[in-house]
DSSP file (Angstrom, degrees, kcal/mol; ACC not computed):
  #  RESIDUE AA STRUCTURE BP1 BP2  ACC     N-H-->O    O-->H-N    N-H-->O    O-->H-N    TCO  KAPPA ALPHA  PHI   PSI    X-CA   Y-CA   Z-CA
    1    1 A M     >        0   0    0      0, 0.0     4,-2.4     0, 0.0     5,-0.2   0.000 360.0 360.0 360.0 -44.1    0.0    0.0    0.0
    2    2 A A  H  >  +     0   0    0      1,-0.2     4,-2.3     2,-0.2     5,-0.2   0.889 360.0  52.4 -63.9 -38.2    2.7    2.4    0.9
    3    3 A K  H  > S+     0   0    0      2,-0.2     4,-2.4     1,-0.2    -1,-0.2   0.897 108.0  50.4 -64.1 -41.2    4.4    1.9   -2.4
    4    4 A K  H  > S+     0   0    0      2,-0.2     4,-2.6     1,-0.2     5,-0.2   0.957 112.2  48.0 -64.0 -49.4    1.2    2.6   -4.4
    5    5 A K  H  X S+     0   0    0     -4,-2.4     4,-2.8     1,-0.2    -1,-0.2   0.904 110.5  50.2 -60.9 -40.6    0.6    5.8   -2.4
    6    6 A N  H  X S+     0   0    0     -4,-2.3     4,-2.7     2,-0.2    -1,-0.2   0.872 110.5  51.0 -68.3 -35.4    4.1    7.0   -3.0
    7    7 A R  H  X S+     0   0    0     -4,-2.4     4,-2.5     2,-0.2     5,-0.2   0.898 110.7  48.9 -68.3 -36.9    3.8    6.3   -6.8
    8    8 A K  H  X S+     0   0    0     -4,-2.6     4,-2.3    -5,-0.2    -2,-0.2   0.938 113.0  46.9 -69.6 -40.5    0.7    8.3   -6.9
    9    9 A K  H  X S+     0   0    0     -4,-2.8     4,-2.2    -5,-0.2    -2,-0.2   0.905 112.3  50.0 -59.1 -43.5    2.3   11.1   -5.0
   10   10 A A  H  X S+     0   0    0     -4,-2.7     4,-2.4     1,-0.2    -2,-0.2   0.896 111.8  47.2 -64.4 -39.9    5.3   11.0   -7.2
   11   11 A L  H  X S+     0   0    0     -4,-2.5     4,-2.3     1,-0.2    -1,-0.2   0.890 112.5  50.1 -71.3 -36.2    3.2   11.0  -10.3
   12   12 A K  H  X S+     0   0    0     -4,-2.3     4,-1.9    -5,-0.2    -2,-0.2   0.879 111.5  47.8 -62.7 -39.3    1.1   13.9   -9.0
   13   13 A L  H  X S+     0   0    0     -4,-2.2     4,-2.7     2,-0.2    -2,-0.2   0.908 111.8  50.8 -70.0 -42.9    4.2   15.9   -8.1
   14   14 A Q  H  X S+     0   0    0     -4,-2.4     4,-1.8     1,-0.2    -2,-0.2   0.907 111.1  47.4 -62.8 -42.7    5.7   15.2  -11.5
   15   15 A M  H  <>S+     0   0    0     -4,-2.3     5,-2.1     2,-0.2     6,-0.7   0.851 111.3  52.0 -63.3 -37.3    2.6   16.3  -13.3
   16   16 A K  H ><5S+     0   0    0     -4,-1.9     3,-0.8     2,-0.2    -2,-0.2   0.911 108.3  50.8 -65.2 -45.6    2.4   19.4  -11.1
   17   17 A R  H 3<5S+     0   0    0     -4,-2.7    -2,-0.2     1,-0.2    -1,-0.2   0.880 110.4  49.3 -61.2 -37.1    6.0   20.3  -12.0
   18   18 A Q  T 3<5S-     0   0    0     -4,-1.8    -1,-0.2    -5,-0.2    -2,-0.2   0.548 114.0-119.3 -80.9  -5.6    5.3   19.9  -15.7
   19   19 A G  T <>5S+     0   0    0     -3,-0.8     4,-1.5    -4,-0.5    -3,-0.2   0.648  75.9 127.5  81.5  13.0    2.3   22.2  -15.3
   20   20 A L  H  >< +     0   0    0     -5,-2.1     4,-2.0     1,-0.2    -4,-0.2   0.807  64.4  59.1 -74.3 -26.1   -0.1   19.5  -16.5
   21   21 A L  H  > S+     0   0    0     -6,-0.7     4,-1.9     2,-0.2    -1,-0.2   0.921 107.7  44.7 -69.3 -45.3   -2.5   19.8  -13.5
   22   22 A S  H  > S+     0   0    0      2,-0.2     4,-2.1     1,-0.2    -1,-0.2   0.864 112.6  53.3 -69.3 -32.4   -3.2   23.5  -14.1
   23   23 A K  H  X S+     0   0    0     -4,-1.5     4,-2.1     1,-0.2    -1,-0.2   0.896 108.0  49.8 -63.1 -38.8   -3.7   22.8  -17.8
   24   24 A A  H  X S+     0   0    0     -4,-2.0     4,-2.0     2,-0.2    -2,-0.2   0.884 109.1  51.6 -69.3 -37.7   -6.1   20.1  -17.1
   25   25 A N  H  X S+     0   0    0     -4,-1.9     4,-2.1     2,-0.2    -1,-0.2   0.906 110.7  48.1 -65.2 -41.0   -8.2   22.4  -14.7
   26   26 A T  H  X S+     0   0    0     -4,-2.1     4,-2.4     1,-0.2    -1,-0.2   0.875 110.9  51.9 -72.3 -33.4   -8.4   25.1  -17.3
   27   27 A A  H  X S+     0   0    0     -4,-2.1     4,-2.0     2,-0.2    -1,-0.2   0.892 109.1  49.5 -64.4 -36.6   -9.5   22.6  -19.9
   28   28 A V  H  X S+     0   0    0     -4,-2.0     4,-2.1     2,-0.2    -2,-0.2   0.894 111.7  49.4 -71.0 -39.6  -12.2   21.3  -17.7
   29   29 A E  H  X S+     0   0    0     -4,-2.1     4,-2.2     2,-0.2    -2,-0.2   0.904 110.7  49.5 -60.9 -43.1  -13.4   24.9  -17.1
   30   30 A Q  H  X S+     0   0    0     -4,-2.4     4,-2.3     2,-0.2    -2,-0.2   0.900 111.2  49.2 -63.5 -42.0  -13.4   25.7  -20.7
   31   31 A A  H  X S+     0   0    0     -4,-2.0     4,-2.3     1,-0.2    -2,-0.2   0.885 109.4  52.8 -67.4 -35.7  -15.4   22.5  -21.5
   32   32 A A  H  X S+     0   0    0     -4,-2.1     4,-2.1     2,-0.2    -2,-0.2   0.902 110.1  47.4 -64.2 -41.5  -17.9   23.3  -18.7
   33   33 A K  H  X S+     0   0    0     -4,-2.2     4,-1.9     2,-0.2    -2,-0.2   0.869 111.4  50.8 -71.2 -32.2  -18.5   26.8  -20.1
   34   34 A A  H  X S+     0   0    0     -4,-2.3     4,-2.2     2,-0.2    -1,-0.2   0.925 110.2  50.4 -65.2 -42.5  -18.9   25.4  -23.7
   35   35 A A  H  X S+     0   0    0     -4,-2.3     4,-2.0     1,-0.2    -2,-0.2   0.899 108.5  51.8 -64.2 -39.5  -21.4   22.8  -22.4
   36   36 A E  H  X S+     0   0    0     -4,-2.1     4,-2.1     1,-0.2    -1,-0.2   0.907 110.2  48.7 -60.8 -43.0  -23.4   25.5  -20.6
   37   37 A S  H  X S+     0   0    0     -4,-1.9     4,-2.1     1,-0.2    -1,-0.2   0.889 110.7  50.9 -67.6 -37.2  -23.6   27.6  -23.8
   38   38 A I  H  X S+     0   0    0     -4,-2.2     4,-2.2     1,-0.2    -1,-0.2   0.878 109.7  49.5 -66.9 -36.3  -24.7   24.6  -25.8
   39   39 A V  H  X S+     0   0    0     -4,-2.0     4,-2.2     2,-0.2    -2,-0.2   0.896 110.1  51.4 -69.0 -38.8  -27.5   23.8  -23.3
   40   40 A K  H  X S+     0   0    0     -4,-2.1     4,-1.8     2,-0.2    -2,-0.2   0.897 111.2  48.0 -62.7 -43.0  -28.7   27.5  -23.4
   41   41 A E  H  X S+     0   0    0     -4,-2.1     4,-1.8     1,-0.2    -2,-0.2   0.894 110.9  50.6 -67.6 -38.2  -28.8   27.4  -27.2
   42   42 A A  H  X S+     0   0    0     -4,-2.2     4,-0.9     1,-0.2    -2,-0.2   0.902 108.7  51.5 -64.5 -42.2  -30.7   24.1  -27.1
   43   43 A K  H  < S+     0   0    0     -4,-2.2     3,-0.4     1,-0.2    -1,-0.2   0.880 110.3  49.9 -62.2 -38.7  -33.2   25.4  -24.7
   44   44 A K  H  < S+     0   0    0     -4,-1.8    -1,-0.2     1,-0.2    -2,-0.2   0.860 108.3  53.5 -67.3 -34.0  -33.8   28.5  -27.0
   45   45 A S  H  < S+     0   0    0     -4,-1.8     2,-0.3    -5,-0.1    -1,-0.2   0.630  79.8 107.9 -81.9 -11.3  -34.3   26.3  -30.0
   46   46 A V  S  < S-     0   0    0     -4,-0.9     2,-0.2    -3,-0.4    -3,-0.0  -0.508  76.0-121.0 -65.7 126.1  -36.9   24.2  -28.5
   47   47 A K        -     0   0    0     -2,-0.3     2,-0.5     1,-0.1    -1,-0.1  -0.481  17.0-135.9 -74.3 133.3  -40.2   25.1  -30.2
   48   48 A K        -     0   0    0     -2,-0.2     2,-0.2    30,-0.0    30,-0.1  -0.753  20.7-132.9 -86.2 133.1  -42.9   26.3  -28.0
   49   49 A L        -     0   0    0     28,-0.7     2,-0.1    -2,-0.5    -1,-0.0  -0.555  14.7-121.6 -84.0 147.3  -46.3   24.9  -28.8
   50   50 A S     >  -     0   0    0     -2,-0.2     4,-2.8     1,-0.1     5,-0.2  -0.309  34.2-101.0 -77.0 172.3  -49.4   26.9  -29.1
   51   51 A L  H  > S+     0   0    0      1,-0.2     4,-2.2     2,-0.2     5,-0.2   0.885 124.0  49.5 -65.0 -39.2  -52.4   26.2  -26.8
   52   52 A E  H  > S+     0   0    0      2,-0.2     4,-0.9     1,-0.2    -1,-0.2   0.907 112.6  45.8 -66.9 -42.6  -54.1   24.3  -29.6
   53   53 A E  H  4 S+     0   0    0      1,-0.2     4,-0.2     2,-0.2    -2,-0.2   0.886 113.2  51.2 -63.4 -41.8  -51.1   22.3  -30.4
   54   54 A F  H >< S+     0   0    0     -4,-2.8     3,-1.1     1,-0.2    -2,-0.2   0.892 109.3  48.4 -64.0 -42.0  -50.5   21.5  -26.8
   55   55 A S  H 3< S+     0   0    0     -4,-2.2    -1,-0.2     1,-0.2    -2,-0.2   0.648 106.5  59.5 -74.1 -15.8  -54.0   20.4  -26.1
   56   56 A A  T 3< S+     0   0    0     -4,-0.9    -1,-0.2    -3,-0.2    -2,-0.2   0.462  76.8 120.0 -90.5  -0.7  -53.8   18.1  -29.2
   57   57 A L  S X  S-     0   0    0     -3,-1.1     3,-1.7    -4,-0.2    -3,-0.0  -0.369  72.7-124.7 -63.8 144.9  -50.9   16.1  -27.9
   58   58 A P  G >  S+     0   0    0      0, 0.0     3,-1.4     0, 0.0    -1,-0.1   0.768 109.7  63.0 -60.6 -25.9  -51.6   12.4  -27.5
   59   59 A E  G 3  S+     0   0    0      1,-0.3    48,-0.2    49,-0.1    50,-0.2   0.676 100.3  54.2 -75.3 -13.4  -50.6   12.5  -23.9
   60   60 A L  G X  S+     0   0    0     -3,-1.7     3,-1.2    -6,-0.1    -1,-0.3   0.157  76.5 129.9-107.2  16.8  -53.4   14.9  -23.2
   61   61 A T  T <  S+     0   0    0     -3,-1.4     3,-0.1     1,-0.2    46,-0.1  -0.396  74.2  23.4 -65.6 151.8  -56.2   12.7  -24.6
   62   62 A D  T 3  S+     0   0    0      1,-0.2     2,-0.5    -2,-0.1    -1,-0.2   0.616  96.5 119.9  66.6  15.0  -59.1   12.3  -22.3
   63   63 A I    <   -     0   0    0     -3,-1.2    -1,-0.2    -8,-0.2     5,-0.1  -0.942  69.9-115.8-108.6 128.8  -58.2   15.6  -20.6
   64   64 A R     >  -     0   0    0     -2,-0.5     4,-1.8     1,-0.1     3,-0.4  -0.262  22.1-121.1 -62.7 150.1  -60.8   18.4  -20.7
   65   65 A S  H  > S+     0   0    0      1,-0.2     4,-2.1     2,-0.2     5,-0.1   0.830 111.7  57.2 -65.3 -32.6  -59.7   21.5  -22.6
   66   66 A N  H  > S+     0   0    0      1,-0.2     4,-1.6     2,-0.2    -1,-0.2   0.862 108.0  48.7 -68.7 -32.1  -60.1   23.8  -19.6
   67   67 A L  H  > S+     0   0    0     -3,-0.4     4,-2.2     2,-0.2    -2,-0.2   0.852 110.1  50.9 -73.2 -34.8  -57.6   21.6  -17.7
   68   68 A A  H  X S+     0   0    0     -4,-1.8     4,-2.2     2,-0.2    -2,-0.2   0.850 109.8  51.4 -67.1 -34.7  -55.2   21.7  -20.6
   69   69 A E  H  X S+     0   0    0     -4,-2.1     4,-2.3     2,-0.2    -2,-0.2   0.856 107.2  52.4 -69.6 -36.5  -55.5   25.4  -20.6
   70   70 A T  H  X S+     0   0    0     -4,-1.6     4,-1.6     2,-0.2    -2,-0.2   0.944 111.0  47.2 -60.8 -46.9  -54.8   25.6  -16.9
   71   71 A L  H  <>S+     0   0    0     -4,-2.2     5,-2.2     1,-0.2     4,-0.2   0.913 112.8  48.7 -61.1 -43.4  -51.6   23.5  -17.5
   72   72 A Y  H ><5S+     0   0    0     -4,-2.2     3,-1.4     1,-0.2    -1,-0.2   0.882 108.4  54.4 -65.3 -38.6  -50.6   25.7  -20.4
   73   73 A G  H 3<5S+     0   0    0     -4,-2.3    -1,-0.2     1,-0.3    -2,-0.2   0.818 103.2  57.3 -66.5 -30.5  -51.2   28.9  -18.3
   74   74 A E  T 3<5S-     0   0    0     -4,-1.6    -1,-0.3    -3,-0.2    -2,-0.2   0.444 128.8 -94.5 -86.0   2.9  -48.9   27.6  -15.6
   75   75 A G  T < 5S+     0   0    0     -3,-1.4     2,-1.2     1,-0.2    -3,-0.2   0.498  84.7 130.9 105.7   3.6  -46.0   27.3  -18.0
   76   76 A I      < +     0   0    0     -5,-2.2    -1,-0.2    -6,-0.2    -2,-0.1  -0.763  18.4 151.4 -90.6  98.1  -46.4   23.6  -19.0
   77   77 A V        +     0   0    0     -2,-1.2   -28,-0.7    -3,-0.1     2,-0.3   0.356  60.0  27.5-114.5   3.9  -46.2   24.0  -22.8
   78   78 A S  S >> S-     0   0    0     -3,-0.1     3,-1.0   -30,-0.1     4,-0.6  -0.968  83.8-105.8-154.7 165.8  -44.7   20.6  -23.8
   79   79 A V  G >4 S+     0   0    0     -2,-0.3     3,-0.8     1,-0.3     4,-0.3   0.806 117.9  62.8 -69.5 -25.2  -44.6   17.1  -22.4
   80   80 A Q  G >4 S+     0   0    0      1,-0.2     3,-1.3     2,-0.2    -1,-0.3   0.788  92.6  65.3 -61.6 -30.1  -40.9   17.6  -21.4
   81   81 A D  G X4 S+     0   0    0     -3,-1.0     3,-1.8     1,-0.3    -1,-0.2   0.768  86.1  70.3 -68.7 -27.0  -42.2   20.4  -19.0
   82   82 A F  G X< S+     0   0    0     -3,-0.8     3,-1.5    -4,-0.6    30,-0.8   0.760  84.4  71.2 -64.7 -22.0  -44.1   17.8  -16.9
   83   83 A A  G <  S+     0   0    0     -3,-1.3    -1,-0.3    -4,-0.3    -2,-0.2   0.677  93.2  55.3 -69.9 -14.0  -40.7   16.5  -15.7
   84   84 A D  G <  S+     0   0    0     -3,-1.8     2,-0.4    -4,-0.2    -1,-0.3   0.483  99.5  76.4 -93.8  -0.6  -40.2   19.7  -13.6
   85   85 A W    <   -     0   0    0     -3,-1.5    27,-2.6    -4,-0.2     2,-0.2  -0.909  67.9-145.7-115.0 139.7  -43.5   19.2  -11.7
   86   86 A T     >  -     0   0    0     -2,-0.4     4,-2.0    25,-0.2     5,-0.2  -0.474  31.8-110.0 -88.4 166.3  -44.3   16.8   -8.9
   87   87 A E  H  > S+     0   0    0     25,-0.5     4,-2.5     1,-0.2     5,-0.2   0.900 121.5  55.0 -62.4 -39.3  -47.8   15.1   -8.6
   88   88 A K  H  > S+     0   0    0      1,-0.2     4,-1.0     2,-0.2    -1,-0.2   0.876 106.1  51.3 -65.0 -35.2  -48.3   17.3   -5.5
   89   89 A D  H  4 S+     0   0    0      2,-0.2     4,-0.5     1,-0.2     3,-0.4   0.926 111.4  46.7 -65.9 -42.5  -47.6   20.5   -7.5
   90   90 A L  H >< S+     0   0    0     -4,-2.0     3,-1.6     1,-0.2     6,-0.2   0.918 107.9  55.7 -64.4 -42.2  -50.1   19.5  -10.2
   91   91 A L  H 3< S+     0   0    0     -4,-2.5    -1,-0.2     1,-0.3    -2,-0.2   0.768  99.9  61.8 -64.1 -24.2  -52.8   18.6   -7.6
   92   92 A A  T 3< S+     0   0    0     -4,-1.0    -1,-0.3    -3,-0.4    -2,-0.2   0.668  84.9  99.0 -78.1 -13.4  -52.4   22.2   -6.2
   93   93 A L  S X  S-     0   0    0     -3,-1.6     3,-1.2    -4,-0.5     2,-0.3  -0.430  90.8 -95.1 -73.2 149.8  -53.5   23.7   -9.5
   94   94 A K  T 3  S+     0   0    0      1,-0.2    -1,-0.1    -2,-0.1     3,-0.1  -0.503 107.3   6.8 -68.0 125.0  -57.1   24.7   -9.8
   95   95 A G  T 3  S+     0   0    0     -2,-0.3     2,-0.6     1,-0.2    -1,-0.2   0.207  96.4 120.0  91.1 -11.8  -59.3   22.0  -11.4
   96   96 A I    <   +     0   0    0     -3,-1.2    -1,-0.2    -6,-0.2    -3,-0.0  -0.795  38.5 170.3 -90.6 122.4  -56.5   19.3  -11.4
   97   97 A G     >  -     0   0    0     -2,-0.6     4,-2.1    -3,-0.1     3,-0.3  -0.598  51.5 -87.6-120.5 176.7  -57.5   16.3   -9.3
   98   98 A P  H  > S+     0   0    0      0, 0.0     4,-1.8     0, 0.0     5,-0.1   0.791 125.1  56.1 -56.8 -31.5  -56.2   12.8   -8.7
   99   99 A A  H  > S+     0   0    0      2,-0.2     4,-2.4     1,-0.2     5,-0.1   0.896 107.0  48.3 -72.9 -38.3  -58.2   11.5  -11.7
  100  100 A T  H  > S+     0   0    0     -3,-0.3     4,-2.1     1,-0.2    -1,-0.2   0.913 112.7  47.9 -67.9 -42.4  -56.5   14.0  -14.0
  101  101 A V  H  X S+     0   0    0     -4,-2.1     4,-2.1     1,-0.2    -1,-0.2   0.838 110.2  52.8 -67.2 -31.5  -53.1   13.1  -12.7
  102  102 A K  H  X S+     0   0    0     -4,-1.8     4,-2.5     2,-0.2    -1,-0.2   0.926 109.5  48.9 -66.7 -47.1  -53.9    9.4  -13.1
  103  103 A K  H  X S+     0   0    0     -4,-2.4     4,-1.6     2,-0.2    -2,-0.2   0.881 109.1  52.7 -61.8 -36.6  -54.9   10.0  -16.7
  104  104 A L  H  <>S+     0   0    0     -4,-2.1     5,-2.2     1,-0.2     4,-0.2   0.941 110.6  47.3 -61.8 -47.2  -51.8   11.9  -17.5
  105  105 A K  H ><5S+     0   0    0     -4,-2.1     3,-1.3     1,-0.2    -2,-0.2   0.875 110.5  52.0 -61.8 -37.8  -49.6    9.0  -16.1
  106  106 A E  H 3<5S+     0   0    0     -4,-2.5    -1,-0.2     1,-0.3    -2,-0.2   0.826 105.6  56.0 -69.7 -28.5  -51.6    6.5  -18.0
  107  107 A N  T 3<5S-     0   0    0     -4,-1.6    -1,-0.3   -48,-0.2    -2,-0.2   0.440 128.5 -95.9 -81.4   0.9  -51.0    8.5  -21.2
  108  108 A G  T < 5S+     0   0    0     -3,-1.3     2,-0.4     1,-0.3    -3,-0.2   0.600  71.0 149.4 103.3  12.2  -47.2    8.3  -20.6
  109  109 A V      < -     0   0    0     -5,-2.2     2,-0.5   -50,-0.2    -1,-0.3  -0.668  33.4-150.7 -82.3 130.7  -46.4   11.6  -18.8
  110  110 A S        -     0   0    0     -2,-0.4     2,-0.3   -31,-0.2     3,-0.0  -0.868  12.8-162.2-104.5 132.5  -43.5   11.3  -16.5
  111  111 A L        -     0   0    0     -2,-0.5   -28,-0.2   -27,-0.1   -25,-0.2  -0.724  30.6 -87.8-110.8 163.3  -43.5   13.6  -13.4
  112  112 A K              0   0    0    -27,-2.6   -25,-0.5   -30,-0.8   -28,-0.1  -0.427 360.0 360.0 -67.1 135.5  -40.7   14.7  -11.1
  113  113 A A              0   0    0     -2,-0.1    -1,-0.1   -27,-0.1   -27,-0.1   0.532 360.0 360.0 -75.6 360.0  -40.3   12.2   -8.2
């Protein structure tokens, strides 16, 4: 065990002397910034559905139009937006009850745990 630790320490010290550790840290930071900008662009490019398109989704079959309008008004404009909501949050909305949440789940909507 002691030899392994010493080898690790020696390798780390060698990399530090060569400046590889600081280069790796800056590369990781640059990659993180690039990933953040890509995620922001992807979120912007996601098409927002109109109320009519939203209520016509197959996941919202058997859901009354006024309930679909309530969901749309609360900012749920696509099926992916349901992932940010818990069952408890949905039940707190006006007109949304356990039967509606059950229908949504049966239609394949996944909610936040």
